[in-house]
C-alpha positions, 0 to 999 in steps of 0.5 A: 830337064838334063839327062842328069836331073832325069837320072837323079830323079830316077835314083830316087824312085829306085832308092824309094823302091828298094825293100818296099813291098808296097812301093807306089810308083805313081804316088811317088813320081807324084810326089818327087815331080814337085821339085822337078819340071819333067816334060813328056821326054823326060818322064819316058826316060824316066819310067823306062830306066825305073822300070828296067831296073825293076824287071831286071833287078834279081840278074843285075844283083847277080852280076854285081854280087859276082863282081863284089870282093870283101863286100856282100850286097846286103851290107852296100849302102842303100843309096849305092844299090840303087846307083849301081842298080841304075847304072847297069841297067842303062849300061847293059839293057838300054844302052841310051848314052856312051859308057863313059858318060853313064859311069860319070853321071852314076859318080856325080850323083854319088858324090851328091848323095852317099858317103865320101867313099862310095864314088871309088866303090862304085867307080870300082864295080862299074870298072869290073863290067866295063873291063869285061866288055 
């Protein structure tokens, strides 16, 4: 499994868990796993990314809200929320790849799963974070 596929898998988990108080990680992982060939290293990365999002979600959301101009968190598409949370978890906490790689991966996922305007929106938000560092 490529890192891109791992991020795609993690995005699906994050998306499924948003606004879902009864989210069952194991069941959802098992259901999604049918579409992928996952080895132990892939599973470790996916779980680490998902858990990093969940543990730090409130802090990441506050950071994102501080960068939003003309938008409010609750009005952002759910898939875009999942992608932003995942990108910032990896950029700020895991640091598993170069910044450009992580941002490019998230942009590609947004092109595949979200609206035509989402890649530019997500890139703009993430650029604000990169520019601060």
